[in-house]
N, CA, C and O atoms as CSV, one atom per row, in Angstrom:
chain,resi,resn,atom,element,x,y,z
A,1,UNK,N,N,-6.129,19.453,-5.265
A,1,UNK,CA,C,-4.565,19.375,-5.716
A,1,UNK,C,C,-4.213,19.015,-4.275
A,1,UNK,O,O,-4.584,19.595,-3.255
A,2,UNK,N,N,-3.241,17.698,-4.417
A,2,UNK,CA,C,-2.673,17.412,-3.325
A,2,UNK,C,C,-1.497,18.475,-2.514
A,2,UNK,O,O,-1.019,19.421,-3.140
A,3,UNK,N,N,-1.194,18.263,-1.400
A,3,UNK,CA,C,-0.204,19.077,-0.770
A,3,UNK,C,C,1.121,18.460,-1.288
A,3,UNK,O,O,1.265,17.258,-1.513
A,4,UNK,N,N,2.079,19.416,-1.453
A,4,UNK,CA,C,3.392,18.858,-1.867
A,4,UNK,C,C,3.995,17.808,-0.867
A,4,UNK,O,O,4.697,16.905,-1.323
A,5,UNK,N,N,3.758,17.887,0.425
A,5,UNK,CA,C,4.333,16.696,1.288
A,5,UNK,C,C,3.325,15.658,1.509
A,5,UNK,O,O,3.478,14.820,2.398
A,6,UNK,N,N,2.241,15.675,0.697
A,6,UNK,CA,C,1.269,14.455,0.912
A,6,UNK,C,C,1.848,13.128,0.542
A,6,UNK,O,O,2.549,13.025,-0.464
A,7,UNK,N,N,1.575,12.066,1.346
A,7,UNK,CA,C,2.090,10.805,1.218
A,7,UNK,C,C,1.306,10.048,0.116
A,7,UNK,O,O,0.163,10.360,-0.222
A,8,UNK,N,N,1.981,9.082,-0.387
A,8,UNK,CA,C,1.546,8.229,-1.428
A,8,UNK,C,C,0.245,7.403,-0.828
A,8,UNK,O,O,0.131,7.080,0.354
A,9,UNK,N,N,-0.687,7.133,-1.844
A,9,UNK,CA,C,-1.839,6.262,-1.302
A,9,UNK,C,C,-1.356,5.017,-0.813
A,9,UNK,O,O,-0.412,4.429,-1.341
A,10,UNK,N,N,-1.968,4.604,0.169
A,10,UNK,CA,C,-1.471,3.258,0.834
A,10,UNK,C,C,-0.470,3.360,1.875
A,10,UNK,O,O,-0.158,2.408,2.591
A,11,UNK,N,N,0.098,4.673,1.964
A,11,UNK,CA,C,1.170,4.792,3.011
A,11,UNK,C,C,0.579,4.791,4.426
A,11,UNK,O,O,-0.510,5.328,4.630
A,12,UNK,N,N,1.245,4.224,5.365
A,12,UNK,CA,C,0.805,4.168,6.715
A,12,UNK,C,C,1.462,5.176,7.429
A,12,UNK,O,O,2.676,5.120,7.629
A,13,UNK,N,N,0.702,6.166,7.862
A,13,UNK,CA,C,1.212,7.342,8.559
A,13,UNK,C,C,0.747,7.207,9.975
A,13,UNK,O,O,-0.225,6.523,10.293
A,14,UNK,N,N,1.584,7.981,10.918
A,14,UNK,CA,C,1.026,8.101,12.367
A,14,UNK,C,C,-0.485,8.541,12.526
A,14,UNK,O,O,-1.263,8.188,13.412
A,15,UNK,N,N,-0.723,9.398,11.455
A,15,UNK,CA,C,-2.156,10.076,11.478
A,15,UNK,C,C,-3.099,8.734,11.216
A,15,UNK,O,O,-4.070,8.419,11.903
A,16,UNK,N,N,-2.661,8.121,10.226
A,16,UNK,CA,C,-3.675,6.923,10.016
A,16,UNK,C,C,-3.943,6.106,11.055
A,16,UNK,O,O,-5.098,5.748,11.290
A,17,UNK,N,N,-2.805,5.687,11.859
A,17,UNK,CA,C,-2.909,4.649,12.908
A,17,UNK,C,C,-3.540,5.322,13.934
A,17,UNK,O,O,-4.297,4.662,14.647
A,18,UNK,N,N,-3.375,6.612,14.181
A,18,UNK,CA,C,-4.078,7.336,15.271
A,18,UNK,C,C,-5.571,7.581,15.048
A,18,UNK,O,O,-6.334,7.844,15.978
A,19,UNK,N,N,-5.978,7.475,13.686
A,19,UNK,CA,C,-7.329,7.568,13.517
A,19,UNK,C,C,-8.259,6.298,13.679
A,19,UNK,O,O,-9.467,6.403,13.465
A,20,UNK,N,N,-7.740,5.203,14.023
A,20,UNK,CA,C,-8.355,3.974,14.438
A,20,UNK,C,C,-8.941,3.963,15.710
A,20,UNK,O,O,-8.368,4.417,16.700
A,21,UNK,N,N,-10.132,3.430,15.728
A,21,UNK,CA,C,-10.781,3.107,17.170
A,21,UNK,C,C,-11.206,1.753,17.087
A,21,UNK,O,O,-10.901,1.044,16.127
A,22,UNK,N,N,-11.952,1.324,18.125
A,22,UNK,CA,C,-12.303,-0.087,18.250
A,22,UNK,C,C,-13.232,-0.527,17.151
A,22,UNK,O,O,-13.156,-1.688,16.749
A,23,UNK,N,N,-14.216,0.419,16.570
A,23,UNK,CA,C,-15.005,-0.108,15.524
A,23,UNK,C,C,-14.423,-0.127,14.221
A,23,UNK,O,O,-14.825,-0.944,13.393
A,24,UNK,N,N,-13.341,0.848,13.900
A,24,UNK,CA,C,-12.663,0.719,12.592
A,24,UNK,C,C,-11.778,-0.378,12.615
A,24,UNK,O,O,-11.635,-1.071,11.608
A,25,UNK,N,N,-11.008,-0.668,13.943
A,25,UNK,CA,C,-10.245,-1.841,14.022
A,25,UNK,C,C,-11.024,-3.162,13.688
A,25,UNK,O,O,-10.605,-4.003,12.892
A,26,UNK,N,N,-12.118,-3.248,14.330
A,26,UNK,CA,C,-12.938,-4.469,14.194
A,26,UNK,C,C,-13.311,-4.605,12.581
A,26,UNK,O,O,-13.278,-5.718,12.055
A,27,UNK,N,N,-13.626,-3.559,11.911
A,27,UNK,CA,C,-14.102,-3.505,10.519
A,27,UNK,C,C,-12.824,-4.091,9.694
A,27,UNK,O,O,-12.978,-4.961,8.837
A,28,UNK,N,N,-11.605,-3.566,10.009
A,28,UNK,CA,C,-10.292,-3.982,9.386
A,28,UNK,C,C,-10.272,-5.561,9.720
A,28,UNK,O,O,-10.184,-6.396,8.819
A,29,UNK,N,N,-10.348,-5.851,10.876
A,29,UNK,CA,C,-10.178,-7.306,11.064
A,29,UNK,C,C,-11.337,-8.223,10.346
A,29,UNK,O,O,-11.085,-9.350,9.920
A,30,UNK,N,N,-12.446,-7.702,10.273
A,30,UNK,CA,C,-13.512,-8.513,9.485
A,30,UNK,C,C,-13.126,-8.731,8.062
A,30,UNK,O,O,-13.245,-9.828,7.516
A,31,UNK,N,N,-12.619,-7.566,7.415
A,31,UNK,CA,C,-12.053,-7.693,6.063
A,31,UNK,C,C,-11.095,-8.706,6.013
A,31,UNK,O,O,-11.229,-9.633,5.214
A,32,UNK,N,N,-9.989,-8.626,6.897
A,32,UNK,CA,C,-8.966,-9.598,6.845
A,32,UNK,C,C,-9.323,-11.010,7.053
A,32,UNK,O,O,-8.727,-11.915,6.471
A,33,UNK,N,N,-10.307,-11.212,7.892
A,33,UNK,CA,C,-10.937,-12.545,8.263
A,33,UNK,C,C,-11.516,-13.074,7.066
A,33,UNK,O,O,-11.339,-14.238,6.706
A,34,UNK,N,N,-12.243,-12.188,6.409
A,34,UNK,CA,C,-13.113,-12.710,5.226
A,34,UNK,C,C,-12.209,-12.965,4.021
A,34,UNK,O,O,-12.500,-13.845,3.212
A,35,UNK,N,N,-11.087,-12.189,3.886
A,35,UNK,CA,C,-10.195,-12.335,2.791
A,35,UNK,C,C,-10.813,-12.298,1.561
A,35,UNK,O,O,-10.591,-13.219,0.774
A,36,UNK,N,N,-11.574,-11.367,1.248
A,36,UNK,CA,C,-12.299,-11.287,-0.016
A,36,UNK,C,C,-11.942,-9.867,-0.609
A,36,UNK,O,O,-12.689,-8.891,-0.545
A,37,UNK,N,N,-10.829,-9.890,-1.132
A,37,UNK,CA,C,-10.243,-8.626,-1.766
A,37,UNK,C,C,-10.171,-8.691,-3.268
A,37,UNK,O,O,-9.858,-9.708,-3.887
A,38,UNK,N,N,-10.479,-7.547,-3.804
A,38,UNK,CA,C,-10.460,-7.504,-5.389
A,38,UNK,C,C,-8.994,-7.928,-5.893
A,38,UNK,O,O,-8.870,-8.552,-6.947
A,39,UNK,N,N,-7.863,-7.560,-5.088
A,39,UNK,CA,C,-6.570,-7.772,-5.524
A,39,UNK,C,C,-5.818,-8.240,-4.240
A,39,UNK,O,O,-6.232,-7.991,-3.108
A,40,UNK,N,N,-4.739,-8.903,-4.497
A,40,UNK,CA,C,-3.820,-9.367,-3.295
A,40,UNK,C,C,-3.241,-8.200,-2.733
A,40,UNK,O,O,-2.887,-8.247,-1.555
A,41,UNK,N,N,-3.080,-7.108,-3.423
A,41,UNK,CA,C,-2.353,-5.934,-2.805
A,41,UNK,C,C,-3.238,-5.161,-1.876
A,41,UNK,O,O,-2.752,-4.524,-0.941
A,42,UNK,N,N,-4.643,-5.206,-2.132
A,42,UNK,CA,C,-5.635,-4.594,-1.218
A,42,UNK,C,C,-5.650,-5.387,0.220
A,42,UNK,O,O,-5.766,-4.795,1.293
A,43,UNK,N,N,-5.529,-6.658,0.105
A,43,UNK,CA,C,-5.434,-7.469,1.456
A,43,UNK,C,C,-4.152,-7.222,1.983
A,43,UNK,O,O,-4.015,-7.010,3.188
A,44,UNK,N,N,-3.187,-7.229,1.195
A,44,UNK,CA,C,-1.809,-6.929,1.925
A,44,UNK,C,C,-1.484,-5.549,2.575
A,44,UNK,O,O,-0.604,-5.369,3.417
A,45,UNK,N,N,-2.405,-4.503,2.008
A,45,UNK,CA,C,-2.372,-3.215,2.669
A,45,UNK,C,C,-3.177,-3.343,3.940
A,45,UNK,O,O,-2.721,-2.812,4.953
A,46,UNK,N,N,-4.320,-3.987,3.996
A,46,UNK,CA,C,-4.967,-4.159,5.330
A,46,UNK,C,C,-4.126,-4.746,6.234
A,46,UNK,O,O,-3.964,-4.211,7.331
A,47,UNK,N,N,-3.492,-5.897,5.910
A,47,UNK,CA,C,-2.540,-6.619,6.915
A,47,UNK,C,C,-1.510,-5.659,7.442
A,47,UNK,O,O,-1.226,-5.628,8.639
A,48,UNK,N,N,-0.871,-4.762,6.416
A,48,UNK,CA,C,0.115,-3.983,7.086
A,48,UNK,C,C,-0.502,-2.938,7.829
A,48,UNK,O,O,0.209,-2.430,8.697
A,49,UNK,N,N,-1.577,-2.528,7.703
A,49,UNK,CA,C,-2.316,-1.636,8.756
A,49,UNK,C,C,-2.480,-2.234,10.038
A,49,UNK,O,O,-2.093,-1.699,11.077
A,50,UNK,N,N,-3.095,-3.427,9.969
A,50,UNK,CA,C,-3.393,-4.154,11.215
A,50,UNK,C,C,-1.953,-4.492,11.896
A,50,UNK,O,O,-1.890,-4.495,13.125
A,51,UNK,N,N,-0.968,-4.734,11.233
A,51,UNK,CA,C,0.513,-5.066,11.807
A,51,UNK,C,C,0.912,-3.672,12.497
A,51,UNK,O,O,1.433,-3.641,13.612
A,52,UNK,N,N,0.646,-2.601,11.799
A,52,UNK,CA,C,1.118,-1.244,12.354
A,52,UNK,C,C,0.222,-1.004,13.617
A,52,UNK,O,O,0.737,-0.440,14.583
A,53,UNK,N,N,-0.978,-1.367,13.663
A,53,UNK,CA,C,-1.817,-1.243,14.835
A,53,UNK,C,C,-1.330,-2.177,15.839
A,53,UNK,O,O,-1.296,-1.758,16.995
A,54,UNK,N,N,-0.978,-3.267,15.627
A,54,UNK,CA,C,-0.338,-4.184,16.564
A,54,UNK,C,C,0.849,-3.632,17.219
A,54,UNK,O,O,1.047,-3.946,18.393
A,55,UNK,N,N,1.691,-2.827,16.600
A,55,UNK,CA,C,2.979,-2.275,17.112
A,55,UNK,C,C,2.668,-1.098,17.886
A,55,UNK,O,O,3.091,-0.933,19.030
A,56,UNK,N,N,1.872,-0.211,17.222
A,56,UNK,CA,C,1.737,1.167,17.835
A,56,UNK,C,C,0.408,1.423,18.672
A,56,UNK,O,O,0.333,2.359,19.469
A,57,UNK,N,N,-0.563,0.595,18.458
A,57,UNK,CA,C,-1.716,0.540,19.195
A,57,UNK,C,C,-2.286,-0.834,19.634
A,57,UNK,O,O,-3.403,-1.253,19.329
A,58,UNK,N,N,-1.378,-1.469,20.381
A,58,UNK,CA,C,-1.684,-2.924,20.832
A,58,UNK,C,C,-2.872,-3.055,21.503
A,58,UNK,O,O,-3.418,-4.156,21.435
A,59,UNK,N,N,-3.466,-2.068,22.219
A,59,UNK,CA,C,-4.709,-2.198,22.886
A,59,UNK,C,C,-5.908,-2.398,21.970
A,59,UNK,O,O,-6.881,-3.049,22.351
A,60,UNK,N,N,-5.840,-1.806,20.691
A,60,UNK,CA,C,-6.874,-2.095,19.787
A,60,UNK,C,C,-6.653,-3.421,18.947
A,60,UNK,O,O,-7.587,-4.144,18.600
A,61,UNK,N,N,-5.458,-3.639,18.686
A,61,UNK,CA,C,-5.146,-4.915,17.824
A,61,UNK,C,C,-5.088,-6.187,18.614
A,61,UNK,O,O,-5.103,-7.249,17.992
A,62,UNK,N,N,-5.020,-6.187,20.000
A,62,UNK,CA,C,-4.766,-7.444,20.867
A,62,UNK,C,C,-5.827,-8.533,20.472
A,62,UNK,O,O,-5.387,-9.669,20.294
A,63,UNK,N,N,-7.043,-8.338,20.331
A,63,UNK,CA,C,-7.893,-9.233,19.966
A,63,UNK,C,C,-7.971,-9.866,18.558
A,63,UNK,O,O,-8.792,-10.729,18.248
A,64,UNK,N,N,-7.141,-9.407,17.833
A,64,UNK,CA,C,-6.860,-9.751,16.354
A,64,UNK,C,C,-5.673,-10.168,15.951
A,64,UNK,O,O,-5.412,-10.369,14.765
A,65,UNK,N,N,-4.766,-10.349,17.009
A,65,UNK,CA,C,-3.261,-10.641,16.707
A,65,UNK,C,C,-3.217,-11.943,15.773
A,65,UNK,O,O,-2.332,-12.000,14.919
A,66,UNK,N,N,-4.036,-12.876,15.887
A,66,UNK,CA,C,-4.111,-14.147,15.090
A,66,UNK,C,C,-4.128,-13.666,13.506
A,66,UNK,O,O,-3.674,-14.420,12.646
A,67,UNK,N,N,-4.598,-12.554,13.213
A,67,UNK,CA,C,-4.563,-12.223,11.829
A,67,UNK,C,C,-3.240,-11.631,11.336
A,67,UNK,O,O,-3.109,-11.550,10.114
A,68,UNK,N,N,-2.221,-11.197,12.134
A,68,UNK,CA,C,-0.986,-10.711,11.739
A,68,UNK,C,C,0.082,-11.715,12.078
A,68,UNK,O,O,1.080,-11.788,11.361
A,69,UNK,N,N,-0.074,-12.526,13.173
A,69,UNK,CA,C,0.965,-13.571,13.420
A,69,UNK,C,C,1.218,-14.640,12.364
A,69,UNK,O,O,0.282,-15.287,11.893
A,70,UNK,N,N,2.315,-14.801,12.040
A,70,UNK,CA,C,2.713,-15.702,11.013
A,70,UNK,C,C,3.276,-16.888,11.540
A,70,UNK,O,O,4.248,-16.811,12.291
A,71,UNK,N,N,2.752,-18.023,11.219
A,71,UNK,CA,C,3.027,-19.318,11.989
A,71,UNK,C,C,4.440,-19.617,11.204
A,71,UNK,O,O,4.644,-19.252,10.047
A,72,UNK,N,N,5.389,-20.344,12.019
A,72,UNK,CA,C,6.492,-20.937,11.339
A,72,UNK,C,C,6.126,-22.102,10.565
A,72,UNK,O,O,5.269,-22.892,10.960
A,73,UNK,N,N,6.822,-22.248,9.348
A,73,UNK,CA,C,6.712,-23.372,8.639
A,73,UNK,C,C,7.972,-24.107,8.270
A,73,UNK,O,O,9.052,-23.520,8.337
A,74,UNK,N,N,7.891,-25.324,7.895
A,74,UNK,CA,C,8.994,-26.101,7.504
A,74,UNK,C,C,9.104,-26.018,6.003
A,74,UNK,O,O,8.112,-26.297,5.330
A,75,UNK,N,N,10.249,-25.650,5.416
A,75,UNK,CA,C,10.336,-25.728,3.949
A,75,UNK,C,C,10.883,-27.125,3.416
A,75,UNK,O,O,11.113,-27.271,2.216
A,76,UNK,N,N,11.075,-28.097,4.294
A,76,UNK,CA,C,11.552,-29.260,3.738
A,76,UNK,C,C,10.416,-30.189,3.235
A,76,UNK,O,O,10.689,-31.269,2.712
């Protein structure tokens, strides 16, 4: 039975961000690079986790910033 203050599945918490190390960050980056997800939402969730790592744990995400940087585009 979940605790009353438990977060919703997919919520990025400080505890989740703190749980990452070099190996788990590399695995996250591999999944993002391969972009082979069963749903678009699964890929988007991983992207949000990597973005949170880039903000809160930049030392882990630095080698993978190309996966979260969005290039500007021209709508014309």
